[in-house]
N, C-alpha and C positions, 0 to 999 in steps of 0.2 A: 480609480476604485473606491471604496469608502473602506475596503477591508484588509488586511494585513495576513498573513499567514503564518503558521505555524504545523512543519510535520516532524511528527515524532519518530525518529528512524532508526533509535539505537538499541533495543530489547533484539533478543532473542527468543524461539520460541522453542516448544517440548520437540519440535521435528529436527530427526536427523539430518535434512537438509540444513538446519543451522546449526552445526557445529564448527564450521569454516568461515562461516562469513551472516552478516547478520539479512534477516527477513527481508528489509528491504531491499538490498540488494538480488534477488535471487533473482533468474532470467525467466522471462515469460516471453510466450508469442513469440517463440523464436528468435527477435531481435533488439526484447526489448531488458530494463531492468523494473521491477515492481514497484519502487519509486516514483518510475516516468509516469504514470497513469494518475497519483496523487499530486505530484510538483504539475503535470501537465492541464490539469480539472481545473488551479490556479491559474495558472498563465494564460488558459481560455477564455477564464472569465473576469483576464482584467487586473488581475492581482498582481501586482508588482515588487510587492516587496515580501520574500519568506523566509522563514529562518529553518532551517533545518537541525534536528536536534538529534546528535550522533552519542553513541558510545562503544557496543559491541559491537571488536573486532572495525574498526572506524573505517581504515585504511581504503580497502575497496571500493566504500561508498565514495569518501572523497576524491579517488579517483576518479571516479565516473561524474561526479560534479565539480572538476576543476576549472571546466572551460564555461563559468555559468552563459554564454551566449548561445549555446544548446538548446536554451528555455527561453531567448529572448530578453536575458539579461542583460545586463551590463552598461544599461544608461548612466545619465548621470543622477537622475532619481530614481530610487528603491535598489532592489540587488539582491543577490541569494545570500544569505549567510548560513555558513554552518557551524552548529554549537559543539562544543564537546565539554564533559569535566576538564576543570582547571586546577592545580594544586597553587594555592597563595602563600604568601607569611602567613596567613590564619589559618590555614592549613585546607584541606578538602577531600573530600572519600568519592568514592563512585556513588552516581543516581543509585536509589534504593527503591525508586516507587515513580510513577507518573509526577505527583506534587514535586519531590526534588529536581525532576526535569523541565519541567514547567517554571519552576521557581527562577529556574537560570537561565528564563528566557523573560523575564521580568523587567532590565535594563535595557534589553534589546527594544520591547513594548513600549515603556516610556519613549524609549525616543522616537516611536513611530508616531504619525499623527493620524493617521488611520482611525478613524471611531469604530469599528469594529475589530473583530479578531477571530480568524477560519483555526480553528485547532483539526487536524488529521491524522492518522494514522498511516506510514510508510509502506503497511503492507497487504494493502485495501485495493483492488482491481475493479474500477468504475469510470466513468465518466460524467462527472456532478457539474450541473452550471451555479454557482453561488448566488449570483445574481437574482435568482429565483427563490433560493433560500433566504436571502436577505429579504426579499419584499416579505416575504411569507415572515418573516423572524418580528420586521415593524407594524406590519397588518397586526398581528396577534399581541403583539405587547409583551412578548415573551422576554425573559431576564434569560435564559440560556434555549437556544434549539437544538437538539440532537436531530443527525439526521438517523433514519430506519427506512429496514425494508424487511417486505413479508418473509416471516420465519419459514425456514423448513426444517420439517422436524427433524431430521438425521442431524443437526444442527445443534440442537437446543442448549446442548452443555457450554457451547465454545464462546455463548454472547451475550451480550445484557438480553433479558425481557423484559418486554414494555407491553404495559397497558395503557389507553387513552381515553378520554371522553368526546363526546360530539366536538367538541371544538378544538381537537388534537391535541390538550394540554395533555401530560402524561399523569398519569393519579397512580404508578407502579413501576418499578424497574428493580427486578432479580439479577443480578451478575453472574452469570456461566451459573444457573442453574437448574438439573434438569428437570426439577419438579416442577418447575415455575411454567406458570397456564399465560399464555398473552399471544397473539401474531407476530407480534412487530419483534425486530434484534433490533441493537442498535450497532452503526458502521462504525464506532468509532470516530464521529466526526461532528463539530459543536462548533457553533456559531454565538457569540455573547457582545456585547458593550467591552470593549478594549479597557475601559476603567472600571467596569464591574467585574472583569476577570479577573486582572490584578488582584482585587482587593481581595474575592476567592480564594486567590491562591495565595497572598498573605496571610488570612487569617489560620488558613490550612496547614501552613508551616508552621506557625506560632502554636497552634493546637499539635504538633507533630502525628499529621496525618500524613500518610505515603502514599495511597490513590485516589486518584482523582474521580474516579465511578462512584469507591468507597465512601472517601472520607467529603467530598464536594456533590456531585451531582444527583445520587440517589437520597441526599439529605435536602437537597432544595427542592425536590421534588414534591415535597413536604409540604416546606415553607415560603418558596418562591412560586416563581411561571416558570416551571419547565416546560416548552412543547416539542413535539413530535414534527419533523416534515418527513416524509414520505417517499422516498427515491423508486422512482418507478424504472428505472433502467436495470442495466447489469451491475452486479456487486458480488463480489468473494473476496475470502480472508481467504491470504494462503499459507497463514500461519501452523498447518497440518499438512501432512504428507498427503495424503486422499482430496482433502481441498488442493493444494498444489495441481496434484494431477487433473483433476476435474475442469480445473479451470485453464489448465494449457489445453486440455482436450477440448473444452468449449468454443477456443477460435479457431478450430477446425471447420466451425457451423458457418456458414454465410450472417446470419442474424445478428450475430454476435462480432463479427468483422465489421460490418456497417454499420453497427453503433459506434462503434471504436476508433474508424479509420475514416472520419470526414473529411470534404474536402476542406472546411471551416476549422474543424477544432480539430485538428491532429494532435498525436501523442510524439509530443517530443522525446529525444534520446540521445547520449552520446554516440556520434558516429565513426565507424571505426573505419580505417584505410582495408578493404580485406577484396578480394577480387570475387567473380561473380562463382556459385557453386557449380561446379565440374560432374558432369554425368558421364559415366566408363561405357562400357559395352555391354555390361551387364546389370545399370541400371533400370529399377524398375519401379517408379515413386505412383504413391497414387495416394488423395487428400488428404497431404502432409503439407505442412511449411518448413522449408530448406533454408538454414542460413547460409549468410556471404562466408565465402571460402572453405564451402565443404566438398568432399571429393564421395563421391557414389557411386559404388561398383556394384550394389545389393539390392535388396527389395525393400521400400519405406513404404509400409501402409498406414493410414491414420496417427501420423507421427509426429512430434515436433523434436526438431531438430535445431540445435542454435548455432553459434559461429564457429569456422573451426574443426567440424565432425567428421572423420572418413568411416565411410564402410565400405567393409574389405569385399572383395568378391563372395559370391553367392551365401553369405548375411544374409538376416531378414529379421526387420525391425517392426512389429504388430502393434498398436496401439501404445507406442512405449516414447522417452522424452530422453534426450540424449544431454546434458551438459556441455558447452564450448569444449573443445577441444579435444573431445573422448575420439577415441580409434573403438572402434568396433571389428574382431577379427573376422577372417575369412572364416565362411561357415558357421560365425554365431548368431544363435537365435534368441530373439528379444524380445518379450509377449508383456503388455500391462506391468512394465520396468522404469523406472525411475532411472537411467547411467548416469551417476555423480561423477562416476572416473572408472579407469578401468578395472579398480579393487574395488571400487563399492558398486552395490545394486539396493536399490528398494522396489520389492516387488507390489503392486497394490491389488 
């Protein structure tokens, strides 16, 4: 493959879900972590070398990624590299923005031989064929290609709003502006020539820029050739509580599961050694995803349960999401709620 990958997975969001873990490691669809989707898209597209940039509460993410063979890495060429802020003799600080984080990938990119680089966020849930993005990038003569999705009105203030001309060249880009007009939003996925990207980041560092979108991408829409690639498949960003809830509920729909869980393009993840779920005499389960090692003795309907969950006798979960290892007490009623722990509930 002609692309080297970089996944930004070090940030936290305003969500209560990320108080103790980075958004990229949040559990999704009963069995996976968020980063599995962006990483699997690269692997399924033939990308053999990927750097993952971490920072905020990085240990759970590093634990998840410690065996790169789950994603097909570990061969002689390529590999999975985890990068984080380092203290040196010259000193260092935490990343203060995406420019800082991307600047730490420059040495990694210089040592790579692939002519193109793909940048993605670790909290997006999607399946993307990067070969198609690269083909369109080359044909359009783009300097930077931004992967976009048709915008839903309720998400207008969460993402970059984009307008394009008839050739899909981006004519305007408004970042997280509720008043902005446009039909497309940025998915936080970018493709560019590796050398061009290095030059843009180095210049941004010299100019004291902190944010990639504000400091590099938006100015280049006026002076360069920045094009949109419109992704027609599923995409969601889970950095808000409601979006996280909706995304997990989407996986209860057959058409969404069919899009992700294909015979050829599977979603890779770290495999845990757990027994199958156990259903006791009081169990009643319908339209739900049940994790490995779960013990069910109550009613579960239209819900997503992760690994190691216990549902007590006569408990009832309807439209709920239950995090790994949480026990639901006998007789407890859960409805449209994210159960983070025994003591923390997020009502949707």
